[in-house]
VOFI-83698 format. One record per residue: residue in three letters; x, y, z of N, C-alpha, C in turn. Coordinates in pm, whole numbers, padded with zeros to 5 digits, always signed. Layout:
! residues N
ALAXYZXYZXYZ
...
//
This chain:
! residues 260
MET+09757+11866+11832+09881+11856+11909+09932+11713+11915
LYS+09838+11618+11937+09879+11478+11947+09939+11429+11815
PHE+09878+11474+11703+09930+11434+11573+10070+11490+11552
ARG+10090+11613+11594+10224+11674+11581+10325+11600+11669
GLN+10285+11563+11790+10373+11486+11877+10410+11352+11813
MET+10310+11288+11752+10335+11160+11687+10435+11175+11572
LEU+10420+11281+11493+10511+11305+11382+10653+11334+11431
LEU+10665+11407+11541+10797+11437+11596+10867+11310+11645
ILE+10792+11222+11710+10849+11094+11754+10889+11010+11634
ALA+10801+11006+11532+10831+10929+11411+10955+10984+11340
ARG+10967+11114+11336+11083+11177+11271+11211+11138+11345
GLY+11207+11136+11477+11325+11098+11554+11366+10954+11528
VAL+11268+10864+11521+11298+10723+11493+11356+10708+11353
TRP+11294+10777+11257+11340+10766+11118+11482+10820+11102
LEU+11509+10935+11160+11643+10993+11149+11748+10904+11214
GLU+11714+10848+11329+11809+10760+11396+11834+10634+11313
ALA+11728+10583+11251+11742+10460+11172+11831+10483+11051
ILE+11812+10594+10979+11890+10615+10858+12034+10659+10889
ARG+12057+10705+11013+12193+10743+11051+12276+10623+11096
ARG+12208+10516+11137+12280+10397+11181+12328+10318+11061
LYS+12419+10227+11083+12483+10156+10973+12407+10032+10928
GLU+12310+09985+11010+12247+09858+10980+12179+09856+10843
ILE+12099+09961+10815+12026+09963+10689+12123+09960+10571
TYR+12228+10041+10578+12320+10050+10465+12403+09923+10450
MET+12436+09858+10561+12508+09732+10553+12421+09626+10488
ILE+12294+09621+10526+12202+09524+10465+12187+09553+10316
VAL+12174+09681+10282+12160+09718+10141+12285+09682+10062
VAL+12403+09713+10117+12528+09684+10047+12547+09534+10026
ILE+12524+09455+10131+12541+09310+10119+12441+09253+10019
SER+12317+09298+10025+12216+09250+09931+12249+09292+09788
CYS+12302+09413+09773+12339+09460+09639+12454+09379+09581
LEU+12551+09346+09665+12661+09262+09618+12609+09128+09569
LEU+12511+09075+09643+12450+08948+09601+12380+08963+09467
LEU+12306+09073+09451+12234+09095+09326+12329+09118+09209
VAL+12437+09191+09234+12537+09212+09128+12600+09079+09088
GLY+12628+08996+09188+12683+08864+09157+12587+08781+09075
LEU+12458+08788+09107+12359+08714+09031+12353+08764+08886
GLY+12370+08895+08871+12364+08951+08738+12480+08910+08649
GLN+12588+08856+08709+12704+08815+08632+12698+08668+08592
VAL+12597+08597+08640+12585+08455+08607+12556+08441+08458
ARG+12631+08356+08390+12618+08345+08245+12580+08205+08196
PHE+12542+08116+08287+12509+07983+08238+12362+07973+08199
PHE+12288+08084+08208+12152+08090+08157+12151+08165+08024
GLY+12044+08145+07946+12022+08231+07833+11979+08368+07883
LEU+11975+08466+07796+11946+08603+07837+11808+08614+07903
GLU+11706+08549+07843+11572+08557+07900+11565+08485+08034
SER+11628+08368+08042+11627+08292+08168+11704+08367+08276
LEU+11816+08430+08236+11894+08508+08333+11811+08624+08386
SER+11736+08688+08296+11652+08801+08336+11549+08758+08439
LYS+11484+08645+08416+11381+08597+08508+11443+08550+08639
PHE+11558+08485+08630+11627+08439+08751+11668+08558+08836
TYR+11720+08661+08772+11761+08782+08845+11642+08849+08911
ARG+11534+08867+08836+11417+08936+08891+11355+08859+09008
GLU+11343+08727+08992+11283+08648+09098+11367+08652+09225
THR+11497+08631+09210+11586+08631+09327+11595+08770+09388
ALA+11606+08871+09304+11620+09008+09354+11497+09051+09434
LEU+11380+09020+09385+11257+09059+09454+11245+08989+09590
HIS+11286+08863+09595+11281+08791+09723+11386+08845+09820
VAL+11504+08877+09770+11609+08934+09856+11565+09069+09910
MET+11504+09152+09826+11455+09282+09869+11355+09268+09984
SER+11260+09178+09967+11156+09159+10069+11216+09105+10198
LEU+11301+09004+10186+11358+08940+10304+11447+09036+10381
ALA+11533+09109+10311+11626+09202+10378+11550+09315+10447
THR+11449+09370+10380+11372+09478+10442+11292+09427+10560
ALA+11237+09306+10549+11159+09249+10659+11244+09233+10784
PHE+11366+09182+10769+11452+09164+10885+11497+09300+10942
THR+11511+09399+10856+11539+09534+10905+11425+09585+10991
VAL+11301+09563+10945+11182+09603+11020+11176+09531+11154
ILE+11203+09401+11153+11197+09322+11276+11293+09377+11381
VAL+11415+09405+11339+11516+09455+11434+11479+09595+11483
LEU+11441+09684+11391+11408+09821+11430+11287+09825+11523
ALA+11181+09752+11487+11059+09756+11568+11077+09690+11704
SER+11151+09579+11706+11166+09503+11830+11247+09579+11935
ARG+11337+09664+11891+11427+09728+11988+11379+09866+12034
GLN+11273+09920+11974+11232+10056+12009+11196+10070+12156
LEU+11103+09990+12204+11059+10003+12344+11163+09952+12443
PRO+11224+09833+12421+11327+09789+12517+11442+09887+12533
ARG+11482+09952+12425+11592+10047+12435+11550+10172+12511
GLU+11424+10212+12495+11375+10328+12570+11378+10299+12721
PHE+11341+10179+12759+11344+10142+12901+11487+10126+12950
GLU+11573+10072+12865+11712+10049+12905+11786+10179+12929
THR+11765+10275+12840+11833+10405+12853+11757+10501+12943
ARG+11635+10460+12983+11548+10540+13069+11505+10672+13004
SER+11519+10680+12872+11477+10802+12803+11326+10814+12792
ILE+11255+10704+12819+11110+10706+12808+11045+10786+12922
TYR+11112+10793+13037+11052+10857+13155+11032+11007+13137
PRO+11133+11083+13090+11106+11227+13067+11005+11251+12956
LEU+10999+11158+12858+10902+11175+12750+10759+11163+12801
LEU+10734+11056+12879+10599+11032+12927+10562+11120+13046
ALA+10662+11189+13102+10632+11285+13209+10560+11407+13152
ARG+10576+11428+13022+10507+11538+12955+10363+11495+12926
PRO+10279+11589+12881+10141+11551+12844+10140+11474+12711
LEU+10193+11353+12715+10204+11269+12597+10133+11137+12624
HIS+10030+11109+12545+09956+10985+12562+10043+10867+12516
ARG+10030+10755+12587+10113+10640+12552+10078+10585+12414
GLY+09951+10597+12375+09912+10555+12241+09979+10639+12134
THR+09987+10769+12158+10057+10858+12064+10204+10820+12054
PHE+10263+10787+12167+10403+10747+12170+10426+10620+12085
ILE+10340+10519+12103+10353+10394+12028+10331+10418+11879
LEU+10228+10494+11845+10199+10520+11703+10312+10598+11637
GLY+10372+10692+11710+10485+10766+11656+10604+10676+11628
LYS+10631+10586+11723+10739+10490+11704+10712+10400+11583
LEU+10588+10352+11573+10550+10265+11461+10565+10337+11328
LEU+10518+10461+11322+10527+10538+11198+10673+10560+11158
GLY+10760+10584+11256+10902+10603+11226+10966+10477+11171
VAL+10936+10362+11232+10990+10235+11183+10938+10206+11043
TRP+10810+10231+11023+10751+10206+10890+10814+10296+10784
ALA+10841+10421+10819+10906+10513+10725+11047+10464+10691
ALA+11118+10411+10792+11253+10357+10767+11244+10236+10675
ALA+11140+10154+10692+11121+10038+10604+11096+10081+10460
VAL+11013+10183+10443+10986+10235+10309+11114+10289+10246
PHE+11194+10359+10325+11322+10412+10277+11414+10299+10232
CYS+11425+10195+10314+11510+10081+10282+11462+10010+10156
PHE+11332+09983+10149+11278+09914+10032+11291+10001+09907
GLY+11279+10133+09925+11296+10224+09812+11437+10217+09754
LEU+11538+10207+09842+11675+10190+09794+11690+10063+09712
PHE+11633+09955+09764+11638+09829+09691+11568+09841+09556
LEU+11456+09911+09555+11377+09923+09433+11455+09997+09324
ILE+11526+10101+09364+11608+10175+09267+11717+10085+09209
ILE+11784+10010+09296+11891+09921+09251+11834+09810+09162
TYR+11718+09758+09200+11653+09653+09120+11622+09704+08979
MET+11565+09823+08969+11530+09878+08838+11655+09905+08755
MET+11761+09953+08820+11886+09976+08747+11942+09844+08693
GLY+11933+09737+08774+11980+09607+08730+11900+09555+08612
CYS+11768+09571+08618+11683+09526+08508+11713+09603+08379
LEU+11729+09734+08393+11757+09816+08275+11892+09783+08214
SER+11991+09755+08299+12125+09720+08248+12124+09587+08174
MET+12031+09498+08210+12022+09368+08145+11923+09368+08029
GLY+11854+09479+08012+11751+09486+07909+11627+09406+07946
ALA+11606+09385+08076+11492+09306+08123+11369+09395+08137
PRO+11251+09344+08105+11129+09424+08120+11098+09448+08267
LEU+11040+09564+08296+11011+09601+08435+10865+09579+08474
TYR+10773+09588+08379+10630+09579+08407+10592+09678+08519
PRO+10596+09807+08488+10583+09911+08592+10460+09898+08681
MET+10344+09866+08624+10223+09859+08707+10230+09743+08805
LEU+10277+09628+08760+10292+09514+08850+10395+09543+08959
LEU+10503+09610+08920+10607+09644+09018+10554+09743+09121
LEU+10473+09839+09076+10411+09935+09168+10319+09863+09266
GLN+10237+09773+09214+10144+09700+09301+10218+09611+09400
HIS+10324+09546+09354+10406+09463+09443+10467+09549+09555
SER+10516+09667+09519+10579+09755+09617+10477+09804+09720
VAL+10357+09840+09675+10252+09885+09767+10217+09775+09866
LEU+10201+09653+09817+10166+09542+09905+10279+09509+10002
GLN+10402+09518+09957+10514+09491+10046+10522+09595+10158
VAL+10496+09719+10124+10495+09825+10225+10386+09799+10329
GLU+10272+09749+10284+10164+09715+10377+10204+09597+10465
LEU+10271+09499+10406+10322+09385+10483+10416+09432+10595
PHE+10504+09526+10563+10600+09576+10663+10529+09646+10778
LEU+10414+09708+10750+10337+09772+10856+10282+09666+10952
VAL+10228+09557+10897+10177+09448+10981+10290+09387+11063
LEU+10403+09364+10999+10517+09302+11067+10570+09392+11179
ALA+10581+09521+11152+10629+09615+11255+10532+09619+11374
SER+10403+09618+11345+10302+09621+11452+10315+09497+11541
PHE+10333+09382+11478+10346+09258+11555+10474+09260+11640
CYS+10582+09312+11587+10708+09316+11662+10700+09413+11780
PHE+10623+09521+11766+10600+09609+11881+10527+09533+11992
LEU+10430+09452+11954+10358+09372+12052+10452+09273+12121
LEU+10537+09208+12042+10633+09114+12099+10727+09182+12197
SER+10768+09305+12164+10865+09375+12249+10807+09412+12385
ILE+10673+09416+12395+10608+09440+12523+10601+09312+12605
LEU+10589+09199+12534+10566+09071+12601+10694+09000+12642
VAL+10800+09013+12560+10924+08938+12585+11043+09032+12573
ASN+11163+08978+12601+11284+09061+12591+11324+09081+12446
LEU+11426+09162+12424+11465+09202+12289+11505+09083+12202
ASP+11592+08997+12255+11639+08883+12176+11523+08792+12136
ALA+11435+08766+12232+11319+08681+12203+11226+08746+12102
ALA+11209+08878+12110+11121+08949+12017+11175+08939+11874
ILE+11306+08955+11859+11365+08945+11725+11352+08803+11671
THR+11378+08704+11757+11368+08564+11715+11225+08527+11677
LEU+11130+08562+11764+10990+08530+11736+10936+08608+11617
GLY+10981+08732+11603+10939+08811+11488+10989+08751+11357
SER+11112+08701+11358+11167+08636+11239+11091+08508+11206
LEU+11062+08427+11308+10986+08305+11287+10845+08336+11236
PHE+10785+08439+11293+10652+08482+11250+10652+08519+11102
TYR+10753+08595+11060+10760+08635+10919+10781+08514+10828
LEU+10876+08429+10863+10908+08314+10777+10791+08215+10770
LEU+10730+08187+10886+10620+08091+10888+10496+08147+10821
SER+10469+08276+10842+10353+08338+10778+10369+08342+10627
THR+10492+08361+10581+10518+08363+10438+10494+08227+10375
ALA+10527+08121+10449+10516+07985+10394+10383+07919+10429
TRP+10304+07980+10519+10186+07912+10572+10082+07881+10465
ALA+10061+07970+10369+09959+07948+10267+09988+07821+10188
THR+10115+07804+10146+10153+07685+10071+10144+07560+10157
LEU+10196+07570+10279+10198+07455+10370+10057+07410+10407
SER+09971+07505+10441+09835+07470+10484+09754+07409+10370
SER+09773+07459+10248+09699+07404+10134+09739+07261+10106
GLN+09866+07227+10131+09913+07090+10110+09867+06997+10221
MET+09851+07051+10342+09813+06969+10457+09663+06952+10470
TYR+09584+07043+10416+09441+07047+10446+09367+06924+10396
GLU+09387+06884+10271+09311+06773+10213+09334+06641+10286
PRO+09460+06600+10311+09479+06472+10380+09457+06478+10531
ALA+09436+06596+10587+09424+06611+10732+09288+06563+10782
GLY+09285+06525+10911+09160+06489+10976+09082+06613+11016
ALA+08966+06591+11076+08877+06703+11111+08942+06797+11212
LEU+09012+06741+11312+09074+06826+11414+09184+06912+11355
LEU+09271+06851+11275+09381+06927+11215+09329+07031+11117
ARG+09223+06997+11046+09163+07096+10955+09112+07217+11033
GLY+09054+07192+11150+09008+07301+11234+09122+07389+11280
VAL+09233+07326+11319+09351+07401+11362+09405+07486+11247
ILE+09410+07427+11127+09459+07500+11009+09372+07621+10980
LEU+09239+07604+10990+09149+07715+10964+09165+07826+11068
VAL+09184+07788+11195+09203+07887+11300+09328+07970+11275
PHE+09439+07902+11243+09563+07974+11217+09552+08059+11090
THR+09478+08010+10992+09461+08086+10868+09387+08216+10893
TRP+09288+08213+10984+09211+08334+11015+09284+08426+11111
LEU+09362+08369+11203+09425+08450+11307+09559+08511+11264
LEU+09628+08446+11172+09758+08495+11128+09746+08561+10991
PRO+09812+08673+10970+09810+08736+10837+09881+08647+10736
GLN+09823+08635+10620+09880+08551+10514+09972+08638+10427
PHE+10101+08638+10459+10194+08726+10390+10211+08692+10242
MET+10179+08570+10204+10189+08535+10062+10094+08618+09976
LEU+09986+08668+10038+09891+08751+09964+09952+08883+09921
PHE+10059+08924+09989+10123+09053+09960+10244+09038+09867
ASP+10262+08920+09812+10379+08891+09729+10338+08874+09583
LEU+10373+08971+09501+10345+08963+09356+10473+08941+09277
SER+10575+08885+09342+10704+08867+09274+10691+08773+09154
GLU+10613+08665+09169+10599+08572+09057+10530+08637+08939
LYS+10433+08722+08966+10366+08793+08858+10463+08889+08789
ASN+10554+08951+08866+10653+09040+08807+10752+08963+08721
VAL+10786+08843+08763+10880+08762+08685+10817+08720+08553
HIS+10689+08685+08557+10619+08639+08437+10514+08741+08395
GLY+10556+08866+08389+10465+08974+08356+10411+08968+08215
GLU+10476+08891+08127+10425+08879+07991+10298+08794+07988
VAL+10274+08718+08094+10155+08632+08103+10049+08695+08193
TRP+10096+08751+08308+10004+08806+08408+09988+08957+08390
GLY+09865+09001+08395+09839+09143+08395+09835+09197+08537
PRO+09819+09327+08553+09810+09386+08688+09690+09331+08765
VAL+09701+09330+08896+09594+09285+08983+09486+09394+08988
SER+09362+09353+09003+09253+09449+09015+09275+09541+09135
TRP+09250+09671+09116+09269+09765+09226+09166+09740+09336
TRP+09053+09678+09301+08955+09640+09404+09015+09536+09497
VAL+09089+09440+09440+09155+09337+09521+09263+09401+09607
LEU+09339+09494+09550+09442+09562+09629+09381+09642+09743
GLY+09264+09700+09718+09196+09772+09825+09155+09678+09939
GLN+09108+09560+09904+09071+09461+10006+09194+09418+10085
LEU+09306+09399+10018+09428+09360+10087+09477+09472+10179
THR+09457+09596+10138+09495+09709+10223+09413+09709+10352
VAL+09282+09686+10339+09196+09678+10457+09238+09560+10545
TYR+09270+09449+10482+09317+09329+10553+09442+09360+10635
ALA+09537+09431+10574+09661+09467+10644+09632+09565+10758
LEU+09544+09661+10735+09513+09760+10838+09442+09697+10958
ILE+09359+09596+10933+09289+09529+11042+09389+09459+11133
PHE+09483+09384+11075+09583+09315+11156+09674+09415+11227
SER+09718+09518+11156+09805+09619+11218+09735+09687+11334
ALA+09610+09727+11313+09536+09794+11419+09515+09702+11539
GLY+09488+09574+11512+09469+09479+11621+09594+09464+11706
TYR+09708+09447+11641+09834+09432+11715+09868+09558+11794
ILE+09846+09674+11733+09881+09799+11801+09786+09827+11917
LEU+09658+09797+11902+09564+09818+12012+09601+09732+12133
ILE+09641+09608+12107+09683+09521+12218+09812+09575+12279
THR+09903+09622+12195+10029+09678+12245+10003+09799+12335
VAL+09918+09890+12288+09888+10010+12366+09820+09973+12498
ALA+09728+09876+12492+09659+09833+12614+09758+09777+12716
LEU+09851+09695+12671+09952+09639+12761+10047+09748+12811
PHE+10080+09842+12724+10170+09951+12761+10104+10042+12864
GLN+09974+10062+12850+09901+10145+12945+09903+10082+13086
ARG+09900+09951+13091+09896+09882+13220+10034+09866+13284
ARG+10136+09891+13204+10271+09872+13255+10309+09987+13346
LYS+10361+09954+13464+10406+10056+13558+10545+10104+13521
LEU+10560+10236+13514+10690+10294+13477+10760+10352+13599
//
């Protein structure tokens, strides 16, 4: 019964998300950008192909990530604002089931959004005669979907702790800083003192390293790089699930203590 309740909540979130205009506006604006990039002619054909693929993959990830941040951050605050949460929780519905259903719905909307981008990306590559490297593209897509799960989980936690505007702002900073942290920390670590090195190590262990989920460079230079080992992808999946579970457990614990 609880699983069915969770699926019903997830279905409601997903249907509401795809009926709203935000996803399609983000997709349309991003597509216009990609079409414009495809018309650039000051590169050679091979350079244009790589430039398009690199930019397109980054735009896809960034646009979907911000969609996830907005969708996840507003789920709980909107329920409290409209007071629709009270009749829901008055039923025999566990608060953990409610949170997991919301998370699953947001994650499904993220997959839908990224899937739209993926179709457009492949059409653009085919129209330019650019190689797709299907296995690398599949692995990149799987890892990005896992990244969106971690990001959505963290934004649910933020939405319990702070207001909606702050949750969206902090979620965006979290995504941008986590994406850049691997490069930044590696550059800072060697010249840093013992104290700063300790701080870097703490943040490296406590924050998910989103760069690990990005295979865009391998897709751009697929003629050099082969697919990643599925054993490595399995480890990254466990890594993503650990962070997602941690954020959601804290969220549920805080939600359980909140007086309604």
